[in-house]
Every structure is written in structure tokens, then in C-alpha cells.
TORKOL-4160 file (C-alpha; in steps of 0.2 Angstrom, whole numbers, padded with zeros to 4 digits, m for minus):
136
<pt num="1" X="0000" Y="0000" Z="0000"/>
<pt num="2" X="0006" Y="0017" Z="m0004"/>
<pt num="3" X="0010" Y="0030" Z="0009"/>
<pt num="4" X="m0003" Y="0042" Z="0013"/>
<pt num="5" X="m0002" Y="0061" Z="0017"/>
<pt num="6" X="m0015" Y="0074" Z="0023"/>
<pt num="7" X="m0024" Y="0084" Z="0009"/>
<pt num="8" X="m0035" Y="0099" Z="0014"/>
<pt num="9" X="m0045" Y="0108" Z="0000"/>
<pt num="10" X="m0051" Y="0125" Z="0006"/>
<pt num="11" X="m0062" Y="0138" Z="m0003"/>
<pt num="12" X="m0069" Y="0155" Z="0002"/>
<pt num="13" X="m0085" Y="0145" Z="0006"/>
<pt num="14" X="m0076" Y="0133" Z="0018"/>
<pt num="15" X="m0067" Y="0116" Z="0019"/>
<pt num="16" X="m0071" Y="0105" Z="0005"/>
<pt num="17" X="m0060" Y="0090" Z="0010"/>
<pt num="18" X="m0048" Y="0086" Z="0024"/>
<pt num="19" X="m0042" Y="0068" Z="0023"/>
<pt num="20" X="m0028" Y="0056" Z="0021"/>
<pt num="21" X="m0024" Y="0052" Z="0002"/>
<pt num="22" X="m0010" Y="0043" Z="m0008"/>
<pt num="23" X="m0010" Y="0054" Z="m0023"/>
<pt num="24" X="m0017" Y="0071" Z="m0029"/>
<pt num="25" X="m0016" Y="0077" Z="m0047"/>
<pt num="26" X="m0017" Y="0096" Z="m0049"/>
<pt num="27" X="m0021" Y="0107" Z="m0063"/>
<pt num="28" X="m0006" Y="0119" Z="m0062"/>
<pt num="29" X="m0006" Y="0136" Z="m0070"/>
<pt num="30" X="0009" Y="0130" Z="m0080"/>
<pt num="31" X="0003" Y="0112" Z="m0082"/>
<pt num="32" X="m0003" Y="0097" Z="m0072"/>
<pt num="33" X="0007" Y="0089" Z="m0059"/>
<pt num="34" X="0006" Y="0076" Z="m0045"/>
<pt num="35" X="0009" Y="0075" Z="m0027"/>
<pt num="36" X="0014" Y="0059" Z="m0017"/>
<pt num="37" X="0019" Y="0056" Z="0001"/>
<pt num="38" X="0036" Y="0063" Z="0004"/>
<pt num="39" X="0035" Y="0076" Z="m0009"/>
<pt num="40" X="0048" Y="0091" Z="m0007"/>
<pt num="41" X="0041" Y="0107" Z="0000"/>
<pt num="42" X="0033" Y="0118" Z="m0013"/>
<pt num="43" X="0021" Y="0131" Z="m0018"/>
<pt num="44" X="0012" Y="0131" Z="m0035"/>
<pt num="45" X="m0001" Y="0142" Z="m0043"/>
<pt num="46" X="m0016" Y="0132" Z="m0049"/>
<pt num="47" X="m0026" Y="0134" Z="m0065"/>
<pt num="48" X="m0044" Y="0128" Z="m0068"/>
<pt num="49" X="m0048" Y="0110" Z="m0071"/>
<pt num="50" X="m0048" Y="0093" Z="m0064"/>
<pt num="51" X="m0041" Y="0090" Z="m0047"/>
<pt num="52" X="m0040" Y="0071" Z="m0045"/>
<pt num="53" X="m0038" Y="0063" Z="m0028"/>
<pt num="54" X="m0033" Y="0045" Z="m0025"/>
<pt num="55" X="m0037" Y="0037" Z="m0008"/>
<pt num="56" X="m0031" Y="0020" Z="m0003"/>
<pt num="57" X="m0048" Y="0012" Z="m0008"/>
<pt num="58" X="m0056" Y="0024" Z="m0020"/>
<pt num="59" X="m0053" Y="0039" Z="m0031"/>
<pt num="60" X="m0063" Y="0056" Z="m0032"/>
<pt num="61" X="m0062" Y="0071" Z="m0044"/>
<pt num="62" X="m0065" Y="0089" Z="m0041"/>
<pt num="63" X="m0067" Y="0104" Z="m0053"/>
<pt num="64" X="m0056" Y="0118" Z="m0046"/>
<pt num="65" X="m0053" Y="0136" Z="m0052"/>
<pt num="66" X="m0038" Y="0146" Z="m0048"/>
<pt num="67" X="m0029" Y="0147" Z="m0031"/>
<pt num="68" X="m0013" Y="0139" Z="m0026"/>
<pt num="69" X="m0006" Y="0123" Z="m0018"/>
<pt num="70" X="0007" Y="0122" Z="m0004"/>
<pt num="71" X="0016" Y="0106" Z="0001"/>
<pt num="72" X="0026" Y="0104" Z="0017"/>
<pt num="73" X="0029" Y="0089" Z="0029"/>
<pt num="74" X="0017" Y="0077" Z="0021"/>
<pt num="75" X="0003" Y="0090" Z="0022"/>
<pt num="76" X="m0004" Y="0098" Z="0006"/>
<pt num="77" X="m0016" Y="0112" Z="0006"/>
<pt num="78" X="m0026" Y="0118" Z="m0009"/>
<pt num="79" X="m0033" Y="0135" Z="m0008"/>
<pt num="80" X="m0045" Y="0137" Z="m0023"/>
<pt num="81" X="m0056" Y="0151" Z="m0028"/>
<pt num="82" X="m0069" Y="0137" Z="m0031"/>
<pt num="83" X="m0071" Y="0118" Z="m0029"/>
<pt num="84" X="m0085" Y="0106" Z="m0033"/>
<pt num="85" X="m0085" Y="0087" Z="m0032"/>
<pt num="86" X="m0089" Y="0078" Z="m0048"/>
<pt num="87" X="m0104" Y="0070" Z="m0040"/>
<pt num="88" X="m0112" Y="0087" Z="m0037"/>
<pt num="89" X="m0110" Y="0094" Z="m0054"/>
<pt num="90" X="m0125" Y="0096" Z="m0064"/>
<pt num="91" X="m0119" Y="0094" Z="m0082"/>
<pt num="92" X="m0133" Y="0102" Z="m0091"/>
<pt num="93" X="m0132" Y="0117" Z="m0080"/>
<pt num="94" X="m0113" Y="0118" Z="m0082"/>
<pt num="95" X="m0115" Y="0118" Z="m0101"/>
<pt num="96" X="m0128" Y="0132" Z="m0100"/>
<pt num="97" X="m0116" Y="0142" Z="m0089"/>
<pt num="98" X="m0102" Y="0139" Z="m0101"/>
<pt num="99" X="m0113" Y="0145" Z="m0116"/>
<pt num="100" X="m0118" Y="0160" Z="m0106"/>
<pt num="101" X="m0100" Y="0164" Z="m0101"/>
<pt num="102" X="m0095" Y="0163" Z="m0119"/>
<pt num="103" X="m0108" Y="0176" Z="m0124"/>
<pt num="104" X="m0104" Y="0187" Z="m0110"/>
<pt num="105" X="m0086" Y="0187" Z="m0114"/>
<pt num="106" X="m0089" Y="0192" Z="m0132"/>
<pt num="107" X="m0100" Y="0207" Z="m0126"/>
<pt num="108" X="m0089" Y="0213" Z="m0112"/>
<pt num="109" X="m0088" Y="0232" Z="m0113"/>
<pt num="110" X="m0072" Y="0235" Z="m0102"/>
<pt num="111" X="m0058" Y="0225" Z="m0095"/>
<pt num="112" X="m0066" Y="0222" Z="m0078"/>
<pt num="113" X="m0081" Y="0214" Z="m0087"/>
<pt num="114" X="m0070" Y="0204" Z="m0098"/>
<pt num="115" X="m0060" Y="0197" Z="m0083"/>
<pt num="116" X="m0076" Y="0193" Z="m0074"/>
<pt num="117" X="m0083" Y="0184" Z="m0089"/>
<pt num="118" X="m0066" Y="0175" Z="m0091"/>
<pt num="119" X="m0067" Y="0169" Z="m0073"/>
<pt num="120" X="m0085" Y="0162" Z="m0076"/>
<pt num="121" X="m0079" Y="0154" Z="m0092"/>
<pt num="122" X="m0065" Y="0145" Z="m0084"/>
<pt num="123" X="m0076" Y="0139" Z="m0069"/>
<pt num="124" X="m0089" Y="0132" Z="m0081"/>
<pt num="125" X="m0077" Y="0124" Z="m0093"/>
<pt num="126" X="m0069" Y="0115" Z="m0078"/>
<pt num="127" X="m0086" Y="0109" Z="m0072"/>
<pt num="128" X="m0090" Y="0102" Z="m0089"/>
<pt num="129" X="m0074" Y="0094" Z="m0092"/>
<pt num="130" X="m0074" Y="0086" Z="m0074"/>
<pt num="131" X="m0092" Y="0080" Z="m0076"/>
<pt num="132" X="m0088" Y="0072" Z="m0093"/>
<pt num="133" X="m0071" Y="0064" Z="m0087"/>
<pt num="134" X="m0070" Y="0045" Z="m0086"/>
<pt num="135" X="m0055" Y="0037" Z="m0076"/>
<pt num="136" X="m0048" Y="0022" Z="m0085"/>
């Protein structure tokens, strides 16, 4: 059995996860990366996408948007702008949110509106991609 470490996922809404895991796959701002027990201390910026968690007996996926990850002494903390478990994602609503965000992005009248629409687009795209993701 692989060694476990503590993973905590926190958003502005509260703690989404605080558990022992054996692997976490993160959507880094510069590309995906993985964390195992014994990982060197690090901090990394997160992008939007699938955060995959492997426990000793099961796996779980989350849609995350932005934030960062810190690893130190077999403890990883994800501070994300948003996080949703795959099982809680309503795919049809996420697709509608994606379409709405695309329209809003095209009609943004100023940089602030453009940035807000881009954030909504990233969040919706992450939810759609995670909802459709199938582990092999």
C-alpha cells in the first residue's frame, strides 16, 4: 500500500476536503502535476480544471478554479477560488453556464467585465470537463 499524506482543500466557502490520500493530481497554472507522500516542500499556482484525488480504496475528482497549492511535511493544502465534487456537478447546468459565459465574454464592454466573464468561463469549462471525465 502506498504511503498516505494529509490533503486539505479550502475555498472561500469553507473546507471541501480534509483527509488522508495517496496521490493528488493538480491542474497547475503551467501544467498538471502530481503529489505523493514525501514530496519536497513547494508552492504552486493552480489553473482551472480537474483535481484528482486517490485514496487507498477509491478515487474522487473535483473541478477547481484558480488558487494555489502548498506542500510541506506530508501535508498539502489547496486554496482554490472554487471547488466542486464531480458527483455534485449538474452537467446540463454547467453547459448552460459555459454558453452564457462565452456570450458574456464576447460582449464585455471593459476590462473588468472581460475578466469577470473569463473567470466564469474557466469555472464552467472546468465543471463540464470534470463531469464528462472518465477514469480508465
